[in-house]
Structure formats: C-alpha cells, structure tokens
N, C-alpha and C positions, 0 to 999 in steps of 0.2 A: 504495499500499500503505500502510496506517495503522501509525504508529508508536504502540505501546500508551501511553507514557508522555505522550508529546505530546499525545495522546487524552484521556487523563485531565485533563491541565492545562487544556485547552481545554472540558471540561465543570465544571472546576469555577469558571473564569473564567464560564462560562454561568449557572452558578447564582447567582456573585454579581452579573451583570447583571440577571438576572431578580428578584433579590429587591429590588432598588432602582428598578425598571420603575415607572413612573407609574400602570400598571395593577395592579401586583401587591400581594398582601395582605401580602407579606413574607415568608412561606413558601415553602418548596419542597420539591417529594417528585421521585422518579425512578421511572420504570417503563420496563423494557427485556427485550427477547426475544430469545432465543439470546446472540450476541455481546454484544447489548446488555443483556442480563441480567447477564453479566459486569461489564459496565460500570456499571450500576446500583451492583452490589456493591463496585466501586471508587469510584464516588462518594460513597458511603455511607463509604467508609476516610478518602477523601482531605478531605472537606469537613463540618464540623461544621453548614454552613448547609442540609444535608438532613434534613429531618426526618423524612421518609420514603421507604423504596426498597423497589421490589416487582420482584424481579429475576424472569423466566418462565425457567427451567430454564439459568440462567446459571452460568457458572464461578463457584466458590466463592472467596472471599478466602482469604491467606495465614493460617494459625491466628495468628501472630505480628503480623499486622495487625488482626485481630478488637478488640483492645482500645481503637481510635482510633477505632470505630463509634459515634457518638450516637444515628443516626438509629433509627427503630423500622423491623423489616424484616419483610414479609409474602414468604416464600417459595413458589415452586411449582416442582415437579419432576415430572418425568415417570416413571412406573412402570416403564416400558421406555427407560432411558437410561444403559446401563453407564458409559460414559467420565465423564459428569457426575456419577452419583451416587456414584461411587466417592468422592468428595471429601466428600460432605456428611456423613459420621459424625465426622471430624475438625472441621468446620467447625461444626457443632452442639454440639459439645465445647467449642470454644473460644467461642460465643456465651455460653453455660452459663456458662462461666468468667468470662468478662468481663461479665455481668449485662446483656447485650446483651436489649432488648426485641424478641421476634422471634415469628413463628409461622410454621410451617412446611407445606406440603400436599405430599402425595405423590398422585397421580392415578394410581392402580393401572389398569393395563391401556393408559395412553396411552404415547404414544412422542413424543420430544424433537421439538419443534415444535408441538405438538397445538394451539396457537392460529392457527395459521397456515392458513386457508381455501383459500389459493391451491394448498395441496398436500395433493390428496385421499387419499394415502396415509397421511397421517401426522394430519391433521385430525380433532380428535374432539371433536364439536359439545358434547357435555354437559359435557365435563371444562372446555372454553374458555369456555362459558358461565358455569360456576359459579365458574371462578377469574376472570373479570373482576367478576363481581357480588363475589367477596369483594373485590377489589382496589378497586371503586369505595367499598366500606363502609370500607375501610382509610383510604383517604385522606382520607374525609371525617370519619371520627375522628381522626387524626392531624394534618390540616392544615387542623382548623375556624379560624375567626375569631371 
C-alpha cells in the first residue's frame, strides 16, 4: 500500500533528479491519470520545479494548498464523475484567487477513466484523443526550450 505523503516526497525527489539528468532540458512537467492525476496536482503543490502539470480526472488539491502552485495546469475532467467533480468548484475558485495559470476541460458524456482503452465500458475515444492532443500542445508550449 502506498503512503500518500511518502509518495509525494519521492515524486518531488524524482523531479529534482530528472532536471539535472544529462539528457534533460532542465524543465519538468507531470501527467497523471486517475490516482496519478491526483499525484500530478500534488506534485504541482509540492514542487516549484514542475512547470506544467496535466491531471486527468485526478483528485483536486486542497484549497489552502493552491497558492503554493507555481506550475501551469491543464485539467481534464469527465462529465460523468460525481465523486471527483464535486471538488472542482472550490478548486477552480482557489486557482482563480491564487492567479494560477490553468485551463480546465470538461468532457461531457465521458466517464471517469475515459482515456483507459483497456476498459471498454469507460473508454471514450473521442474525448481521449482530444484530451491527448490538448496535452501535447500544452506541454510543448509550457516546456519549450
């Protein structure tokens, strides 16, 4: 079982390492899906070294932690995801209040895990392809060298 705080510390250390790797441009971003999407949000909170984060239907950061975010965020959420989406209004209000650079997309009709093509009941090809296209464009813009 993963301990959330220990995992966040490991991710922060990984970003520091990757930034100094000889093959690195010195810029770091994070992309995560579901639980990993929540971790992408947490990495944005806990690491000023992360310049861009793209959580897919991840749990939101606590409102009191949002002012710590220095990264630009591209947020992908499924229209049919009551549990995760219930936190979005407070998260978005905190992002605005803290002047965080963010863009949020809601994929109407798509379910949580819409990008998981191994789960035919939830996979939404149209939403997945559009979100991925947006993700690549965002990362190219925010992490350009």
